[in-house]
Residue frames relative to the residue before (quaternion, step in Angstrom):
aa qw qx qy qz dx dy dz
M 1.0000 0.0000 0.0000 0.0000 0.00 0.00 0.00
K 0.4706 -0.6875 0.4836 0.2685 3.55 -1.00 0.87
N 0.4607 -0.6103 0.5535 0.3301 3.52 -1.21 0.56
V 0.2194 -0.7966 0.5518 0.1130 3.57 -0.65 1.06
I 0.0564 -0.7677 0.6380 -0.0209 3.52 -0.78 1.16
E 0.5613 -0.5959 0.4423 0.3664 3.57 -1.05 0.70
P 0.5199 -0.6752 0.4285 0.3003 3.61 -0.78 1.00
Q 0.6602 0.5151 -0.3261 0.4388 3.59 0.93 -0.82
V 0.5940 0.5516 -0.3644 0.4584 3.61 1.12 -0.57
I 0.6460 0.5110 -0.3138 0.4723 3.59 0.96 -0.85
I 0.6731 0.5020 -0.2998 0.4528 3.58 0.83 -0.99
N 0.6874 0.4796 -0.2897 0.4622 3.60 0.83 -0.95
T 0.6476 0.5231 -0.3199 0.4524 3.59 0.99 -0.79
V 0.6484 0.5012 -0.3177 0.4769 3.60 0.93 -0.86
C 0.6488 0.5141 -0.3207 0.4603 3.59 0.92 -0.85
D 0.6569 0.5052 -0.3067 0.4682 3.60 0.97 -0.82
V 0.6911 0.4831 -0.2809 0.4583 3.58 0.84 -0.99
C 0.7329 0.4085 -0.2238 0.4959 3.59 0.97 -0.87
E 0.3477 -0.7743 0.4579 0.2644 3.56 1.36 -0.08
V 0.4847 0.6049 -0.4719 0.4201 3.54 0.80 1.12
K 0.4659 -0.6456 0.5216 0.3067 3.55 -1.25 0.39
L 0.5768 -0.5891 0.4386 0.3576 3.55 -1.10 0.68
S 0.6267 0.5468 -0.3419 0.4375 3.58 1.01 -0.75
D 0.6541 0.4965 -0.3148 0.4760 3.62 1.08 -0.65
V 0.6425 0.5113 -0.3188 0.4734 3.58 1.02 -0.79
A 0.7090 0.4532 -0.2545 0.4766 3.58 0.99 -0.81
S 0.5821 0.5971 -0.3725 0.4072 3.60 1.23 -0.27
K 0.6184 -0.5482 0.4211 0.3738 3.55 -1.34 -0.02
K 0.3616 0.7517 -0.4853 0.2621 3.61 1.26 0.10
R 0.2395 -0.7982 0.5430 0.1036 3.57 -0.98 0.90
N 0.2602 0.7695 -0.5290 0.2458 3.57 1.16 0.61
R 0.5911 -0.6055 0.3998 0.3523 3.60 -0.98 0.83
K 0.6320 0.5499 -0.3294 0.4354 3.58 0.98 -0.86
Y 0.6912 0.4587 -0.2742 0.4865 3.59 0.96 -0.82
D 0.6303 0.5447 -0.3327 0.4420 3.58 1.02 -0.79
I 0.6671 0.4894 -0.3011 0.4741 3.58 0.91 -0.89
S 0.6381 0.5212 -0.3236 0.4653 3.58 0.97 -0.83
R 0.6391 0.5321 -0.3086 0.4618 3.57 0.98 -0.90
Q 0.6882 0.4845 -0.2857 0.4582 3.58 0.85 -0.98
L 0.6242 0.5283 -0.3307 0.4711 3.57 1.07 -0.72
I 0.6318 0.5156 -0.3232 0.4802 3.57 1.02 -0.79
Y 0.6276 0.5314 -0.3380 0.4576 3.61 0.92 -0.89
F 0.6858 0.5010 -0.2864 0.4435 3.57 0.80 -1.05
L 0.7065 0.4698 -0.2722 0.4539 3.57 0.78 -1.01
L 0.6443 0.5045 -0.3262 0.4733 3.59 1.02 -0.72
Q 0.6688 0.5037 -0.3062 0.4530 3.59 0.96 -0.81
T 0.7529 0.4126 -0.2233 0.4615 3.59 0.91 -0.87
N 0.7802 0.3533 -0.1751 0.4856 3.61 1.14 -0.51
T 0.7273 0.3212 -0.2349 0.5592 3.58 1.25 0.11
N 0.4954 -0.6384 0.4935 0.3217 3.54 -1.29 0.04
L 0.3598 0.7573 -0.4747 0.2677 3.59 1.19 0.48
T 0.4283 -0.6592 0.5520 0.2781 3.55 -1.21 0.58
Y 0.6752 -0.4624 0.3694 0.4403 3.56 -1.30 0.19
E 0.6323 0.5408 -0.3256 0.4490 3.57 1.02 -0.80
D 0.6551 0.5054 -0.3083 0.4694 3.59 0.94 -0.88
I 0.6417 0.5200 -0.3194 0.4645 3.58 0.98 -0.86
G 0.6474 0.5329 -0.3139 0.4453 3.57 0.94 -0.88
H 0.6568 0.5059 -0.3068 0.4674 3.56 0.98 -0.81
M 0.6702 0.5074 -0.2995 0.4513 3.58 1.05 -0.74
V 0.7522 0.3271 -0.1761 0.5443 3.58 1.16 -0.60
G 0.8322 -0.3073 0.1272 0.4437 3.54 0.35 1.27
G 0.6064 -0.6043 0.3565 0.3741 3.59 1.13 0.47
R 0.2634 0.7748 -0.5293 0.2240 3.58 1.09 0.64
D 0.4507 -0.6773 0.4961 0.3032 3.57 -1.14 0.55
V 0.7432 -0.4380 0.2847 0.4180 3.54 -1.34 0.31
F 0.6978 0.4943 -0.2836 0.4340 3.57 0.87 -0.96
T 0.6015 0.5447 -0.3560 0.4635 3.58 1.11 -0.58
V 0.6634 0.4864 -0.2982 0.4842 3.56 0.95 -0.86
M 0.6555 0.5081 -0.3203 0.4577 3.60 0.91 -0.84
F 0.6594 0.4977 -0.3044 0.4742 3.58 0.95 -0.83
G 0.6857 0.4853 -0.2753 0.4675 3.58 1.01 -0.80
F 0.6245 0.5330 -0.3332 0.4637 3.55 1.21 -0.47
């Protein structure tokens, strides 16, 4: 069974560590710093929660399933 961590804790922690704002990560910006932060959030949410790709996409700026899968 996976260790379940609150998704918002993961998102906030990644934003703090990567020194980015959640609004920038959730935006359409394609800066490398935001892309890496986004991908790290995807990975951590997928491996540490019971969320689907669709749920993860909605939490990170309304991304679709395929964007999350590609980023993972």
